[in-house]
N, C-alpha and C positions, 0 to 999 in steps of 0.2 A: 631876232632873239626869241627865246621861248621862256616864259615865266610860269611858275606854279603858285596858285593860291589854293589853300585847303579850307573847306567849310564842313560843318557837321549839322546833322538834323535827322529827320525821320523819312524813311522810305516806306510808303504805304501801297499795298497791292493785295487784292484777293482777301480783304478783311484782316490783314495782318500788318503790324507796324514793326519796323526794324530801325534801330539807331545806326546810322552809317556816317562815315567820313567820305567826302568827295574831293576829287581833284578838279579844279577849274584851271584851264590852260589859257594863257594870254600869248598871242603870237603877233609880233610886229617889231616896232622900233621905238625911238624916243618921241615920235610924233603921232603914230597911229597904231592901233591894235585890233585884233579880232579875238573875241572871247568864245571859248569852247566849253559848253556845259555850265550855265549859270545856275549854281546849286545853292539852295537853302537861304542864303543871306546876301543880298546885293551889296551891302555896305563894304565888306572887305574887298570886293571886286572893284567897286568905285575907288576905294582908297589905293589899290594897287595900280589902277589905271592912271592915277595921278594927273588928271586933267588931259590926258591924251585922247584923241578922237577915237571913238569905238566905231569901226566900220560895219561890224556885224556881230550878232550873237548867234552862234550855231549850236543847236542841240543834236548830239549824236543819236539820241533816241528820246522817246516821249515819256519815260518813267518820271514820276513826280520829282524825284530827288535830282534829276538832271535839268529840270525846267522850272522849278518852283521859285527861282529868283529872276527868271528871264524877263517877266513883264515889268517888275519894279526896276530892273536894270535898264531895260529899253526906255522906259519913261524917264528915267534919270538922265541918260546920256544921249537919247535920241537916235538909237541904232535899231535896225530891223532885226527881227528874229527869224531864223531859218530852221525848218524842220522837214523831214521826209514825209510826204503825204500818207504813207502807209501807217504812220503813227498818230494820225489826227484823233483817233478815238481815245488814245491814252492822253493826248494833249488836252482834250475837252473834259477829261475827268478833273484836271487841274484848273483849266480856264474855259468853263462852259460858254462864256459870252465873249470870247476873244479868239481871233484866228492868228496863227503865225503870219508874219508879213510876207515871207517868201518860202518857196518850196525847194528842197534839195532834190537833185536828180543824179542818178549814177553817171559818173564820168564828167560831171560839170566841174568847172574850175572856179575857185575863189582866190582872190589876191589881196594881200595887205603888205604895205611897206616893201614891195619888191619880192615878197615870198609867195610862191604859188602853191596852192593846196588843191588836190584832186579829191573829189567825193567818190568814195567806194561804198556802194550799197552792200551791207553785210547783214542780212536778216538772220534771225535765229533767236537772239535774246528778245528782240521785238521785231515785228514785221518791217518796220522802217529804220532799223538800226543802220547807222553809217559810220565809217571811219574817214578820217581826213589824212591824206598822204602828202607829205612835204618832201619831195625827192631831193632837193638841194640841201635840205637840213638833215637828211637821212633819218626821218622820223615819221611815224604814223600815230595819229591820235585815235586810239582804238575804242574809246567809250567803254561799253560793257561787253564788247565782242570778244576781246582777247586780253588776258591778264598774265601776270607773272605766275605761271603754274597751270594755266588752262583756260578754257573758254568760259564765257559768262554763263550765269545760271539759266537753266531752261525748264525749271520745274513749275513755272507759273503760267497764268493766262497769257495768251498771245505768243508764247515761246515754243521752240521746237529744237530738240538736240540734233537730229540729222541735218537740219538746215543750217545751224550755226557751224557745225563741223565742215559742211560744204563751203560756207562763206570763208572760214579761216583757211581752208586748204586751197581754194581756188582764187581768193582775192588777196589774202595777206601773205600766205607762205610762198607766193611767187615773187615777193619783194626781196631785195638783197639781204643777206645774213646780218649785215651790220646795222640794218634799220632799227632805230630805237622805237620800242613800243611804249607809248605814253597813255596809260589807261585812265578810266574814270574813277578808279579807286586804287589805293595802295601803290606799291613800288613798281617801277618800270622794269622792262626787260628788253630783249632783242628778238628779232625774228629768228635768227640762227639758234638762239638758246631754246626757243620753244618748239621749233619745227620737228625735232627728233622725237618729241613726246606725243605726236598725234596719234600713233597707234595705241598708246597707253590710254589716252582719253577716250578713244572709241571703245576700247575694251571695258573701261570703267563705266561708260555711259553717263547719262545726265545726273 
């Protein structure tokens, strides 16, 4: 099963602060779950977990609004935090004295409650941005790589528009049309609904 928890707080980067709402995804069953993007406040995530075992806390990327509840959640439930190593510099802006417990790698597999998740390294929004693809659930957890309406923002430090376009084209748009896109913010979409707009995004630019 896939469950959604929403939290709100501040995204801070390059000396600017933005109020944002975040999607926190729980993947699993009645016994155990995996948490994707522990954002802002660990309390609602713990409440949604409802005593289930948390096998992992996965950050799709290192921006503060996607990791700023990870440490508190990990300490509360005893789960390891996973992050791609290319985003360690961003991670250390939030946690200068703490390391993630494990490092994500492209093509690696994660499993929870019989659900298999494949790590897709999709840089562009950040160097270590990743998506998690669950083929049997026809779903991809896209973090801030792909949204309903286009790619994630690339006008900030560590980001690059041609790189995110390449990631979306070569890693996500090869997935089946019916694949649900479950992003880090806002409403979901499908791969099929977004693929036809790639040319528009490239023409529009970052």
